[in-house]
C-alpha positions in Angstrom: -18.6 288.3 313.0 -15.8 290.4 311.6 -13.1 287.9 312.1 -15.0 285.1 310.4 -16.6 287.3 307.8 -20.1 286.1 308.6 -23.4 287.9 309.1 -25.2 287.8 312.4 -27.4 284.8 311.7 -24.6 282.6 310.5 -22.4 283.7 313.4 -25.1 282.7 315.9 -25.5 279.3 314.1 -21.7 278.7 314.2 -21.5 279.6 317.9 -24.4 277.1 318.5 -22.5 274.4 316.6 -19.3 275.0 318.7 -21.4 274.9 322.0 -23.5 272.0 320.7 -26.7 274.0 320.9 -29.0 273.6 317.9 -30.1 277.0 316.6 -33.4 276.9 314.7 -34.7 279.6 312.3 -38.4 279.7 313.3 -39.3 283.3 312.4 -40.4 284.0 316.0 -43.0 281.2 316.2 -43.1 277.8 317.8 -42.2 274.8 315.6 -45.0 272.6 314.5 -44.9 268.9 315.4 -43.9 268.1 311.8 -41.0 270.5 312.0 -39.9 269.1 315.3 -40.0 265.5 313.8 -38.0 266.7 310.8 -35.5 268.4 313.0 -35.0 265.3 315.1 -34.6 263.2 311.9 -32.0 265.6 310.5 -30.1 265.5 313.7 -30.1 261.7 313.6 -28.6 261.8 310.0 -26.0 264.4 311.2 -25.0 262.0 314.0 -24.6 259.2 311.6 -22.2 261.3 309.6 -20.2 262.1 312.7 -19.9 258.4 313.5 -18.7 257.8 309.9 -16.3 260.8 310.2 -14.6 259.4 313.3 -14.5 255.9 311.9 -13.0 256.8 308.5 -10.5 259.2 310.0 -9.2 256.5 312.4 -9.0 254.1 309.5 -6.9 256.5 307.5 -4.5 256.9 310.4 -3.3 253.3 310.2 -3.8 252.6 306.5 -0.6 252.9 304.5 -2.1 252.8 301.0 -4.1 256.0 301.1 -1.3 257.8 303.0 1.2 256.7 300.3 -1.2 257.7 297.5 -1.5 261.3 298.9 2.1 261.6 299.8 3.1 260.7 296.2 0.9 263.5 295.1 2.7 266.0 297.3 0.2 266.4 300.2 1.7 266.8 303.6 0.4 265.7 307.0 -0.6 269.2 308.0 -2.9 269.6 305.0 -4.5 266.2 305.5 -5.2 266.9 309.1 -6.6 270.3 308.3 -9.2 268.8 306.0 -9.7 265.7 308.2 -9.1 263.2 305.4 -10.5 259.7 305.9 -10.3 256.3 304.3 -12.8 253.6 303.5 -11.2 250.1 303.2 -12.0 247.7 300.4 -14.7 245.8 302.5 -18.4 245.5 301.7 -19.6 245.7 305.3 -16.8 247.0 307.6 -18.6 250.3 308.2 -22.1 248.8 308.4 -20.9 246.4 311.1 -19.6 249.3 313.1 -22.3 251.9 312.5 -25.4 249.7 313.1 -24.4 249.5 316.7 -25.6 253.2 316.9 -27.8 253.9 313.9 -30.5 252.3 311.8 -29.7 251.1 308.3 -32.4 253.5 307.0 -30.7 256.5 308.5 -27.3 255.4 307.2 -28.7 255.0 303.7 -30.4 258.4 303.9 -27.1 259.9 305.0 -25.5 258.4 301.8 -23.2 256.2 303.9 -24.5 252.8 302.7 -26.4 251.6 299.6 -28.8 248.7 298.8 -28.5 246.3 296.0 -31.4 244.9 293.9 -31.8 242.0 296.3 -32.3 244.4 299.2 -28.9 243.8 300.8 -27.1 246.7 302.3 -23.4 247.4 301.6 -20.8 250.2 302.3 -21.2 253.0 299.8 -17.5 253.9 300.0 -14.9 251.2 299.5 -11.2 251.6 298.9 -11.6 255.3 298.7 -10.0 258.4 300.2 -12.7 260.4 301.8 -13.1 264.2 301.8 -15.5 265.4 304.5 -17.9 268.0 303.0 -19.1 270.7 305.4 -21.6 273.5 305.0 -20.6 277.1 305.5 -20.9 276.9 309.3 -19.0 273.6 309.6 -21.7 271.0 309.8 -21.0 267.8 308.0 -23.2 267.2 304.9 -21.5 264.1 303.5 -18.3 262.7 302.0 -16.7 262.6 298.6 -14.8 259.4 297.9 -11.8 259.3 295.6 -10.8 255.9 294.3 -7.1 254.9 294.8 -7.2 251.9 292.5 -6.2 253.2 289.0 -8.4 250.4 287.5 -11.6 251.8 289.1 -13.7 253.4 286.4 -15.6 255.7 288.7 -13.1 258.2 290.0 -15.3 260.0 292.5 -18.4 259.1 294.4 -20.3 262.0 295.9 -23.3 261.9 298.3 -26.7 261.6 296.9 -28.9 264.6 297.1 -31.0 264.4 300.3 -31.9 266.1 303.5 -28.3 267.1 304.4 -26.6 267.3 301.0 -27.7 269.2 297.9 -25.0 269.4 295.2 -26.2 272.8 293.9 -25.9 274.3 297.3 -22.5 272.9 298.4 -19.3 274.9 298.2 -16.4 272.6 299.3 -13.8 274.4 301.4 -15.9 277.5 302.2 -15.9 276.7 305.9 -12.1 276.4 306.0 -11.7 279.5 303.8 -13.9 282.0 305.7 -11.1 283.8 307.6 -8.9 284.1 304.5 -11.8 285.4 302.4 -12.5 288.1 305.0 -8.8 289.1 305.0 -8.3 289.3 301.2 -11.9 290.1 300.2 -11.5 287.7 297.3 -12.5 284.1 296.5 -10.7 281.7 294.2 -13.0 279.1 292.7 -11.5 275.8 291.5 -13.0 272.5 290.3 -11.9 269.7 292.6 -11.4 268.8 296.2 -7.7 268.2 295.8 -7.3 271.6 294.1 -8.5 273.2 297.3 -6.1 271.2 299.4 -3.2 272.1 297.1 -4.0 275.8 297.2 -4.1 275.7 301.0 -0.8 273.9 301.1 0.8 276.6 299.0 -0.5 279.2 301.5 -3.6 280.4 299.5 -6.5 279.7 301.8 -9.3 281.9 300.3 -10.2 279.1 297.8 -13.3 277.0 297.4 -14.4 274.2 295.0 -17.7 273.7 293.1 -17.1 269.9 293.0 -17.7 270.3 289.3 -17.6 273.2 286.8 -21.0 274.9 286.9 -22.1 277.5 289.4 -25.7 277.4 290.6 -27.6 280.4 291.6 -27.7 279.2 295.2 -23.9 278.9 295.2 -23.5 282.4 293.8 -25.8 283.9 296.4 -23.8 282.1 299.2 -20.5 283.3 297.8 -21.7 286.9 297.6 -22.3 286.9 301.3 -18.5 286.5 301.8 -17.1 288.5 298.8 -18.1 290.0 295.5 -14.6 289.6 294.1 -14.3 286.2 292.5 -11.6 284.6 290.4 -12.4 281.4 288.4 -9.5 278.9 288.3 -11.1 276.1 286.3 -9.2 273.5 284.2 -7.6 274.6 281.0 -9.5 272.0 278.8 -12.4 272.8 276.6 -15.0 271.9 279.2 -13.3 274.1 281.8 -13.0 277.1 279.5 -16.7 276.7 278.4 -17.7 276.6 282.0 -15.8 279.8 282.7 -17.7 281.6 280.1 -21.1 280.2 281.3 -20.2 281.0 284.9 -19.1 284.6 284.1 -22.5 285.2 282.5 -24.2 284.0 285.7 -22.0 286.0 288.0 -22.5 289.2 286.0 -26.2 288.8 286.4 -25.7 288.6 290.2 -23.8 291.9 290.3 -20.4 290.5 291.2 -18.1 293.5 291.5 -14.9 292.0 290.1 -14.4 288.9 288.0 -11.2 287.4 286.7 -10.0 284.1 285.4 
């Protein structure tokens, strides 16, 4: 608990994850049949994400384009391995063809791994994109953020849709990897993007997390407070970033954050 900077409940959940034992919070009562069914369904979606994770990591390993893209931007192999970066090729059904050997299309869609067009035909949600696995605070996969490598692509990032596993207002990218460093320094640096987190880690600053945007939600603030009440906002220096800093500081003050800086 002390090493990881977690409370007792989160520590038990993390140990359960490592030992592949599912820990349920049931308030001392037996789960209802509905809760059991929901639990099984959630596990099936988590397994679909694990299948995708393995598939996309392997694809990144022998794809030169994404490797060259990230190398050009100064990221080294150690950083990419640490964050388990993946890659989705520019195919409409490469992942579906693989994943439907193990999972239903319905589950793959609910896990935000595939999408359906107006004609009802399924296709891979992520194509020709570098993938950043998104974990919750105890290390369970909740989805992927896909960064386009084609400069002509208008949509720079694709995030998971809100669903059973992923809720944007509750996600803090990099918190799982930053836990030990936050405990050591008793401070959290908050940045905007996924690559910002990677860059900080590569520079030796590991107590850094990302909002995957600019606005802090109350759920995110409550989660951050469990790890440290000393927060430094490192958002972009444009007008949107500076406005977000002011808005976020107001929210943090209301939640009794001990020390704020920007």
